[in-house]
C-alpha positions in Angstrom: 20.7 -11.5 37.1 21.9 -10.8 40.6 20.4 -12.1 43.8 17.3 -13.6 42.1 16.5 -10.3 40.3 16.6 -9.7 36.6 18.3 -6.5 35.6 16.5 -4.8 32.7 17.9 -2.1 30.5 14.8 0.2 30.0 16.3 1.7 26.9 16.7 -1.7 25.3 13.2 -2.9 26.4 11.6 0.3 24.8 13.6 -0.1 21.6 12.8 -3.8 21.3 9.1 -3.1 22.0 9.1 -0.4 19.3 10.8 -2.7 16.9 8.1 -5.3 17.4 5.3 -2.7 17.1 6.9 -1.1 14.0 7.3 -4.5 12.4 3.6 -5.3 12.7 2.8 -1.8 11.3 5.2 -2.2 8.4 3.7 -5.7 7.6 0.2 -4.1 7.6 1.4 -1.2 5.5 2.9 -3.5 2.9 -0.3 -5.6 2.8 -2.4 -2.5 2.3 -0.1 -1.3 -0.4 -0.4 -4.6 -2.3 -4.2 -4.6 -1.9 -4.4 -1.0 -3.2 -2.2 -1.9 -6.2 -4.3 -4.9 -7.0 -7.5 -2.9 -6.7 -6.1 -0.1 -8.9 -4.9 -2.7 -11.5 -8.4 -4.2 -11.6 -10.0 -0.7 -12.0 -11.8 -0.9 -8.6 -10.7 2.6 -7.6 -11.6 5.9 -9.0 -8.8 8.3 -9.9 -9.5 10.3 -6.7 -9.4 7.2 -4.6 -6.1 6.1 -6.2 -4.7 9.6 -5.4 -5.9 9.5 -1.8 -4.7 5.9 -1.2 -1.3 6.7 -2.8 -0.8 9.8 -0.7 -1.9 8.0 2.5 0.6 5.2 1.9 3.4 7.6 1.0 2.8 9.6 4.2 2.6 6.3 6.3 5.9 5.2 4.7 7.6 8.5 5.6 6.2 8.3 9.2 7.6 4.8 9.5 11.0 6.0 8.5 10.8 8.8 11.0 9.8 6.5 13.9 12.5 4.0 12.9 15.1 6.8 12.9 13.9 8.0 16.4 14.6 4.5 17.8 17.8 3.9 15.9 16.3 1.3 13.5 16.1 0.9 9.8 13.2 -0.6 7.8 15.5 -3.6 7.2 15.8 -4.1 11.0 12.1 -4.8 11.1 12.3 -7.8 8.9 12.2 -10.9 11.1 14.0 -14.1 10.1 11.4 -16.9 10.2 14.0 -19.6 9.7 13.0 -22.1 7.0 10.0 -19.9 6.0 12.4 -17.1 5.1 11.9 -13.5 6.1 8.7 -11.9 7.3 8.8 -9.0 4.9 10.0 -8.8 1.3 13.3 -7.0 0.9 12.9 -3.2 1.4 12.5 -1.2 -1.8 
């Protein structure tokens, strides 16, 4: 901070914002994956639905890895430490 102004590194701000956005997306992706597995285990999905959901989740996982790579992040970087509550996401596969 110089002369009452805050100096901001635009690259850092963009990377940190992407980290936050990707963290939320990864949390939702993992929740959807668990929901799909639960529904498949209970027989709520037809074989075609299971195939479609599996493919969609696989493609989303690949896209997440691509976006993380673009911003110099790993999927493990997206796991926020919530202090006494532990980490936000389960350990990455």
